[in-house]
N, C-alpha and C positions, 0 to 999 in steps of 0.2 A: 458802238451801240446802233441796233439796227432802228429803222425809222418805225412809228406805228403804223399798222396795215392801212389807216385811211388818213395819212400824214398831208394835210394840205389841201384833201378832197372836198369840195363845196356840194353840202347836200340838202335835200330840201325834202323837210317828213310832211307828210300828209295821212291823218288819223282824226276821225273825230272825237277821241277821247284825249282830253288834254293831259290826265295823269300819264297815258300811254306816249302822249308824245315827249312829254318830261323824260319819262324813263329812255326812250330811245336818243333824246338830247343828249343826256349825262352820259349813255353808254357810246355813242357814236364821236361826239368831244373827248372822252377818256382816250380813245382809239385814235385822234388826232383831227378827225373831222373837222370842218367849219358848218356850221349847220346854219344855212343864209336866210331861213324862214320854215314856217309853222302855218300847214292849211288843215282846215277842219272839215272840207268840203270836196269834191271834185271841182266845183266852178273854181272856188278859191285855190284849188292845185294849179291850174291850168293858168290862171293871172299870175301867180305869183313864178310858175317856171319861166312865164315870158317875162316877166322882170327881172329874175334872177340868171336864169340860163345855168342852173347848177351843174355839177358834173354828174350825178346822179339823183334820182327822184325814188322814196324808198313811200311805196303808196299803199293803205288796206283796200281792200276789195271794197269792204262795206261799209260806205258813207253816206251822208245824206245828199239829196240832189241827184245827179246823174252817177254817183257813187264813183267807184274806182274803176271799172271797166270802162265805162261812160267818157271819162275820163281820161281814159288810157288811149283809147279808139279816136278821138280828137286830138290828142297830145301827139301821137304818131302821125295822124294825117296832116297835121300843122309843122311837125319836127320829127321827120323820118331815123333821125340819128338819137332820138333821146334815150337814155338811161335808164331803165326804170327797173328797180325791184319790186316785185307786188306780194304784199302780205294777206293771208288771211288765214282765220281762226279755223275753218272748216276743212275737215280730213277728207277729201274728196277729189275725183277726177277732173270733174266736169270745170269747176273753176280754174284751176292752173291749164287745164287745155284750153278753154276758151282765154287766159290770159295771154299765154305764149303766141296763140295763132293771131291774137291782137295786136302783138307787137312788142310786150314785156321782154326785158334782154331777161330778166330771172323772176323765179318766183320760189317764195321761202314759208312754210307754214309759221304761224305764230308761237306755235310750242316750241318750236326749236330754242336751242339753248343761246345766249348772248354773243360767245364766242361765234358761233356758226353765223348769225347775222351780219356780225362785222365781216368775216370772213367773204361771204356772200355778196355783201354791198361793196367791197373792196373789187372783186372780180367784176362786176356791174360796172362799177365807177371807171372801170378799165377798158369797157368794152367788150367786156368776156360774157357769153351765156352761164347762167347758174341754174340750176334746177334741185330742189329739193332732195337730198340724196333718199330720203324715205318714199319721196313720191317716183322719183326716176324710174325706177325698174317697173311699176305698175303703169305708169304713162308708156313708155316702150310697147308693154304689152297690148294694152290698150289700143295701140296704132297698128301693132301687128294683125291683132286678132280682129280689129272693126269695133268702132265706139258701141257701147252698149247703153250710153246715155241716150233715153229718147228725146232730148231738146237737142240733137246735133241736127235736128231737120232745122231750126228754127236760123234765123237771119240774126246778127247782132244786137239790133233794132228790138227784134220780138222778144230775144231772149232778154234782153234790159228789160223790157213790158212785163213781159212772164214772170220775173224775179217779184217784181212790183206787186203784183197781184197776188201772186202766191204769199205773200207777207202780208196781206190784208189790205195793201192802200186801197183807195177808188181811182176810178179811170181819171177824175178831176184832178186828184193830187197826183197820178205818174204826169198827168199833162203838163201840168205846173212845173214840177220837177224837172222835166226833160225837154222844156220850150217846145211842147207838141200843143195841137189843137187837140180838145175830147175827140174829136171825129178821127182826127188820125189815130189816135190810142185805141178808139172802138174797132177800127178795122184792124190793127195791130191783132188785137184780143182777137178777133174773129178770125184771123188767118192763126193764131195760135191754139186754139180750138180745134178748129179743124186737124191742123196737124197732128196734136195729141191726144186727139179722140176725146176729150173732154168736154163737158156741158156747163160747168160752171166752173166758180172760181175756189169750190171747196176741193174739185177733182184737181186743179192744176197745182194748189198746196201739197195735195196727197203726193202728185207726180214729184214735186219740187221734194218735200220729205224723203221719197225712196231714192232720189236720186244725190241724196244729201248735200243738197244746196240751201236747204235751211232746216232749223231744228225747231222741233215743238215743243 
């Protein structure tokens, strides 16, 4: 009898919704995984990763604080060999492109079938690259044809601030969650507006909606 696909693999789950984490845990443990811990924010994911050193981290893109992408960037800087499967409910090319560039081992839409999540995580836990099959062709075409994403001109830090401001958060809130001074966030925001030719937060939100980065 063949072993379960995730037999013995030590997995860390990071998602800010407790019900979602419970569903992931039941699914992964049913596939043979050992869930070593659960995180509800990017900061918690970093701390628990350092504590448990799992075979793979299953992490949602959208979480409080520095978020999934911010946590991914910091994790890869500290642990370049970290194996991370990023998840997102958004059907767009910008988020997976950013995640893969930031060092994610794999990317999967939350709309995927449970069996596909198990398969993706099994690959990532073994150090193999995984890209959502529904997004892979579009990502390849975007790479060949040039990015249509206006936010490609932003640095990773600017992109993180851009998303927060586009979602309606204040400069002080963004500063607190990213451990930056309000002046630094204000400087990032100035450069973001210059690069995206936007004059206020409402225009930034519109750009984010059109790019499929946030929903209204």
